[in-house]
DODRENNU-767632 format. One line per 4 residues: for each residue x, y, z of C-alpha. Coordinates in nm, 4 decimals, decimal comma, m for minus. Layout:
# residues N
X/Y/Z ~ ...;
END
This chain:
# residues 305
0,0000/0,0000/0,0000 ~ 0,1370/0,3412/m0,0934 ~ 0,1152/0,6410/0,1331 ~ 0,1842/1,0033/0,0490;
0,5007/1,1358/0,2086 ~ 0,6581/1,4776/0,2140 ~ 1,0127/1,5651/0,1227 ~ 0,9729/1,9153/0,2663;
1,1940/2,0025/0,5644 ~ 1,0280/1,9913/0,9051 ~ 0,9337/2,3390/1,0201 ~ 1,1393/2,4613/1,3158;
0,9644/2,4997/1,6516 ~ 0,7987/2,8344/1,7151 ~ 0,8061/2,9825/2,0666 ~ 0,4708/3,1144/2,1851;
0,4387/3,4705/2,3025 ~ 0,5249/3,5150/2,6714 ~ 0,6007/3,2023/2,8691 ~ 0,3787/2,9595/2,6768;
0,5072/2,6327/2,5334 ~ 0,6916/2,6090/2,2061 ~ 0,4985/2,4495/1,9236 ~ 0,5729/2,2910/1,5897;
0,4704/2,0199/1,3461 ~ 0,6068/1,6793/1,2510 ~ 0,5539/1,5329/0,9055 ~ 0,7007/1,1974/0,8091;
0,9635/1,2024/0,5367 ~ 1,0030/0,9234/0,2833 ~ 1,3599/0,8782/0,4090 ~ 1,2590/0,8356/0,7741;
1,3773/0,4936/0,8973 ~ 1,0375/0,3932/1,0408 ~ 0,8682/0,4119/0,6983 ~ 1,0169/0,0884/0,5531;
0,9784/m0,0810/0,8925 ~ 0,6069/0,0080/0,8905 ~ 0,5620/m0,1220/0,5364 ~ 0,7289/m0,4518/0,6190;
0,5291/m0,5011/0,9370 ~ 0,1845/m0,3911/0,8177 ~ 0,1827/m0,3414/0,4436 ~ 0,2212/m0,6970/0,3240;
m0,0181/m0,8633/0,5680 ~ 0,2435/m1,1034/0,7065 ~ 0,2817/m0,9897/1,0668 ~ 0,3962/m1,2662/1,3016;
0,1126/m1,4715/1,4480 ~ 0,2513/m1,5157/1,7990 ~ m0,0575/m1,4678/2,0156 ~ m0,2770/m1,7721/2,0543;
m0,5862/m1,7925/2,2683 ~ m0,5870/m2,0179/2,5707 ~ m0,8352/m2,2943/2,4748 ~ m1,1379/m2,2630/2,7030;
m1,4411/m2,3785/2,5036 ~ m1,6347/m2,4347/2,8268 ~ m1,6411/m2,0618/2,9012 ~ m1,8655/m1,9799/2,6044;
m2,1724/m2,1345/2,7648 ~ m2,0584/m2,1678/3,1255 ~ m2,1052/m1,9170/3,4083 ~ m2,0064/m1,5599/3,3267;
m1,8053/m1,5418/3,6494 ~ m1,5651/m1,8066/3,5193 ~ m1,5037/m1,6131/3,1985 ~ m1,4546/m1,2891/3,3884;
m1,2067/m1,4549/3,6240 ~ m1,0046/m1,5919/3,3322 ~ m0,9935/m1,2505/3,1624 ~ m0,8892/m1,0819/3,4891;
m0,6104/m1,3322/3,5520 ~ m0,4588/m1,2840/3,2067 ~ m0,4903/m0,9051/3,2116 ~ m0,3247/m0,8915/3,5525;
m0,0300/m1,1020/3,4416 ~ 0,0457/m0,9448/3,1021 ~ m0,1990/m0,6671/3,0091 ~ m0,3576/m0,8927/2,7470;
m0,6190/m1,1673/2,7569 ~ m0,6682/m1,4146/2,4706 ~ m0,9214/m1,6956/2,5090 ~ m1,0308/m1,9412/2,2409;
m1,4000/m2,0223/2,2847 ~ m1,5877/m2,2836/2,0858 ~ m1,8373/m2,0167/1,9704 ~ m1,8572/m1,6364/1,9922;
m2,0463/m1,4943/2,2877 ~ m2,4005/m1,3651/2,2298 ~ m2,4372/m0,9897/2,2594 ~ m2,5697/m0,9960/2,6140;
m2,2682/m1,1864/2,7454 ~ m2,0300/m0,9757/2,5355 ~ m2,1664/m0,6525/2,6819 ~ m2,1693/m0,8110/3,0305;
m1,7938/m0,8661/2,9945 ~ m1,7593/m0,4969/2,9101 ~ m1,9621/m0,4045/3,2172 ~ m1,7399/m0,6259/3,4317;
m1,4283/m0,4460/3,3048 ~ m1,5728/m0,0949/3,3359 ~ m1,8113/0,1153/3,1274 ~ m1,8482/0,0522/2,7544;
m1,8128/0,3682/2,5447 ~ m2,1048/0,4526/2,3142 ~ m2,0185/0,4559/1,9430 ~ m2,1580/0,7958/1,8460;
m1,9656/0,8756/1,5273 ~ m2,2310/0,9089/1,2508 ~ m1,9860/0,7535/1,0035 ~ m1,9957/0,4175/1,1852;
m2,3673/0,4164/1,2746 ~ m2,4527/0,1362/1,0249 ~ m2,2090/m0,0927/1,2066 ~ m2,3263/m0,0301/1,5643;
m2,5420/m0,2594/1,7790 ~ m2,6816/m0,1785/2,1212 ~ m2,5019/0,1587/2,1151 ~ m2,1651/0,0130/2,2234;
m2,0852/m0,2841/1,9949 ~ m1,9019/m0,1977/1,6735 ~ m1,9089/m0,4590/1,3964 ~ m1,5769/m0,4489/1,2148;
m1,6526/m0,6053/0,8779 ~ m1,3952/m0,5900/0,5990 ~ m1,6446/m0,5031/0,3278 ~ m1,4719/m0,2079/0,1548;
m1,1737/m0,1969/m0,0768 ~ m0,8794/0,0200/0,0248 ~ m0,9883/0,3784/0,0712 ~ m0,8541/0,7226/0,1646;
m1,1709/0,7868/0,3674 ~ m1,0417/0,7644/0,7243 ~ m1,3892/0,6871/0,8605 ~ m1,4163/0,3772/0,6400;
m1,0644/0,2424/0,6866 ~ m1,1525/0,0165/0,9855 ~ m1,3979/m0,1567/0,7477 ~ m1,1631/m0,1668/0,4484;
m0,8490/m0,3395/0,3237 ~ m0,6141/m0,0653/0,4408 ~ m0,3662/m0,1336/0,7111 ~ m0,4132/0,0665/1,0303;
m0,0970/0,2259/1,1672 ~ 0,0179/0,1516/1,5207 ~ m0,1567/0,3647/1,7811 ~ m0,3040/0,3900/2,1250;
m0,6825/0,4149/2,1159 ~ m0,8186/0,7721/2,1379 ~ m0,4681/0,9152/2,1774 ~ m0,6043/1,2653/2,1132;
m0,8465/1,2548/2,4076 ~ m0,7911/1,3208/2,7801 ~ m0,6909/1,0122/2,9784 ~ m1,0350/0,9773/3,1357;
m1,1891/0,9540/2,7868 ~ m0,9378/0,7051/2,6514 ~ m1,0535/0,3448/2,6747 ~ m0,8563/0,1327/2,9162;
m0,9554/m0,1883/2,7365 ~ m1,0331/m0,2816/2,3765 ~ m1,2387/m0,6024/2,3632 ~ m1,2370/m0,7895/2,0297;
m1,4232/m1,1081/1,9399 ~ m1,4042/m1,2963/1,6117 ~ m1,7206/m1,4083/1,4360 ~ m1,5493/m1,4790/1,1036;
m1,1721/m1,4680/1,0421 ~ m1,1878/m1,3921/0,6716 ~ m0,9646/m1,5510/0,4128 ~ m0,6825/m1,7330/0,5903;
m0,4108/m1,6201/0,3484 ~ m0,5364/m1,2690/0,2692 ~ m0,7217/m1,1581/0,5813 ~ m0,5869/m0,8766/0,7970;
m0,4234/m0,9532/1,1311 ~ m0,4211/m0,7417/1,4448 ~ m0,0695/m0,6420/1,5501 ~ 0,0330/m0,5747/1,9111;
0,3533/m0,4056/2,0300 ~ 0,4298/m0,3951/2,4053 ~ 0,4945/m0,0427/2,5325 ~ 0,7554/m0,1702/2,7782;
0,9701/m0,2950/2,4900 ~ 0,9292/0,0341/2,3043 ~ 1,0367/0,2286/2,6149 ~ 1,3452/0,0068/2,6546;
1,4613/0,1039/2,3061 ~ 1,4426/0,4772/2,3762 ~ 1,7213/0,6883/2,5211 ~ 1,6436/0,8538/2,8560;
1,6787/1,1936/2,6861 ~ 1,4160/1,0926/2,4309 ~ 1,1712/0,9848/2,6997 ~ 1,2302/1,3145/2,8785;
1,1440/1,5118/2,5633 ~ 0,8344/1,3020/2,4905 ~ 0,7158/1,3423/2,8504 ~ 0,6950/1,7188/2,7846;
0,5358/1,6934/2,4388 ~ 0,1656/1,6627/2,3630 ~ m0,0763/1,7113/2,0745 ~ m0,1449/2,0796/2,0194;
m0,4971/2,2230/2,0372 ~ m0,6359/1,9131/2,2137 ~ m0,7378/2,0361/2,5608 ~ m0,6519/1,8013/2,8442;
m0,4606/1,5428/2,6401 ~ m0,1732/1,3655/2,8159 ~ 0,1867/1,3964/2,7081 ~ 0,3009/1,1509/2,4427;
0,4947/0,9611/2,7103 ~ 0,4052/0,9554/3,0786 ~ 0,5037/0,7441/3,3749 ~ 0,2417/0,5343/3,5522;
0,4025/0,3737/3,8539 ~ 0,7269/0,2177/3,7333 ~ 0,6350/0,1934/3,3638 ~ 0,6050/0,4221/3,0643;
0,2678/0,4677/2,8939 ~ 0,2345/0,6297/2,5517 ~ m0,0476/0,8240/2,3851 ~ 0,0346/0,8414/2,0161;
m0,1022/0,7550/1,6754 ~ 0,1310/0,7184/1,3788 ~ m0,0145/0,9952/1,1611 ~ 0,1199/0,8426/0,8364;
0,1185/1,1228/0,5759 ~ m0,0686/1,3707/0,7955 ~ 0,0900/1,6399/1,0068 ~ 0,1258/1,5929/1,3818;
0,1029/1,9333/1,5469 ~ 0,2674/1,9408/1,8868 ~ 0,3438/2,1677/2,1789 ~ 0,6457/2,1331/2,4043;
0,6335/2,2253/2,7720 ~ 1,0006/2,2436/2,8583 ~ 1,2983/2,4709/2,7993 ~ 1,2359/2,6330/2,4627;
1,5868/2,5568/2,3408 ~ 1,5117/2,1832/2,3865 ~ 1,2079/2,1934/2,1562 ~ 1,4346/2,1411/1,8561;
1,4702/1,7778/1,9747 ~ 1,0975/1,6949/1,9409 ~ 1,1153/1,5861/1,5778 ~ 1,4086/1,3535/1,6446;
1,2354/1,2126/1,9528 ~ 0,9223/1,1332/1,7519 ~ 1,1297/0,9603/1,4839 ~ 1,3093/0,7544/1,7464;
0,9745/0,6569/1,9001 ~ 0,8281/0,5503/1,5640 ~ 1,1354/0,3387/1,4859 ~ 1,1008/0,1673/1,8244;
0,7295/0,1061/1,7666 ~ 0,7871/m0,0662/1,4322 ~ 1,0958/m0,2663/1,5305 ~ 1,0010/m0,6204/1,4270;
1,1588/m0,8004/1,7245 ~ 0,8710/m0,7395/1,9643 ~ 0,5662/m0,7232/1,7351 ~ 0,3038/m0,9892/1,7955;
0,0313/m1,0860/1,5516 ~ m0,3168/m1,2236/1,6099 ~ m0,4306/m1,4897/1,3671 ~ m0,8060/m1,4638/1,4082;
m1,0232/m1,7718/1,4428 ~ m1,3950/m1,7900/1,5064 ~ m1,4577/m1,7667/1,8804 ~ m1,1246/m1,6017/1,9663;
m1,1822/m1,3373/2,2366 ~ m0,9068/m1,0824/2,3009 ~ m0,8906/m0,7998/2,5561 ~ m0,6097/m0,5439/2,5086;
m0,5004/m0,3062/2,7846 ~ m0,4600/0,0262/2,6039 ~ m0,1886/0,1321/2,8517 ~ 0,0274/m0,1749/2,7857;
0,0150/m0,2180/2,4074 ~ 0,0154/m0,0235/2,0847 ~ m0,2096/m0,1933/1,8327 ~ m0,2660/m0,1783/1,4578;
m0,3695/m0,4004/1,1679 ~ m0,2052/m0,5428/0,8602 ~ m0,3519/m0,4840/0,5168 ~ m0,5947/m0,7350/0,3728;
m0,7248/m0,8214/0,0296 ~ m1,0769/m0,8144/m0,1007 ~ m1,2488/m1,1486/m0,0513 ~ m1,5883/m1,2880/m0,1489;
m1,8782/m1,1971/0,0786 ~ m1,8763/m1,5440/0,2320 ~ m1,5196/m1,4947/0,3606 ~ m1,5361/m1,1416/0,4998;
m1,3501/m1,0786/0,8237 ~ m1,5925/m0,9870/1,1022 ~ m1,4945/m0,8841/1,4544 ~ m1,7044/m0,7274/1,7260;
m1,5495/m0,4546/1,9396 ~ m1,6147/m0,2859/2,2711 ~ m1,4140/0,0070/2,4066 ~ m1,4206/0,0177/2,7865;
m1,3265/0,3033/3,0206;
END
């Protein structure tokens, strides 16, 4: 898949009047080292399939408490739960899992209204060819760049958990795979100076958003979407002379995100239930190819705060 890139130089940071933060913009260059890494990881649909669901067919029809306990145990140990059921959960049990984890976020975007059930369940069906329409890309053959969910929202409006359940995996050789990258491994690849810069950098003109990197206890949590060919406008809340390092810090972060050593892929199978902690993993999706209607990929999603 081709993406537009810019060969224009990055604009230098601009200090605000008075004592306000410096601000600037980052635009990926075709020569940036993360660009070929991204294409290899996501663009050819061959991400590693490392994550397998723990086989628990009995939990599909057994007591909800048993399913909830299994999800809790896995989330506690690794920030990710993957359970292979014999059949997908019905909607009432799927939403009950969301209620156990927190509060499911309503899907209010008019662009996705045709895919929404019960206000909170989004049906991700791969029924569109590749498209430049951002609203349709989750339902198309495009790959989705690595990101944290709702990275441009305040922390309290970012989902803590993304719950995905497979109804139909799509074509086995051409269907898209979900890709997970642990934030702890990304943080380990970054220089302390880079983390310091990112911990003072946030999206501009997004009131209340967290910094791109922040510490939660003894670990680093990131709020970032790879903007692909679009401009990332930022503000920097540190010494103004240090703002010149923001562009380099963002490039270093993107390279660490797309490093292939720690990427994990999900090979979807009917009945696979996955819960992702949005503060432990970046996630994205490989590209897929158009398939006949009978082999469309179909996942159901909840976002839980």
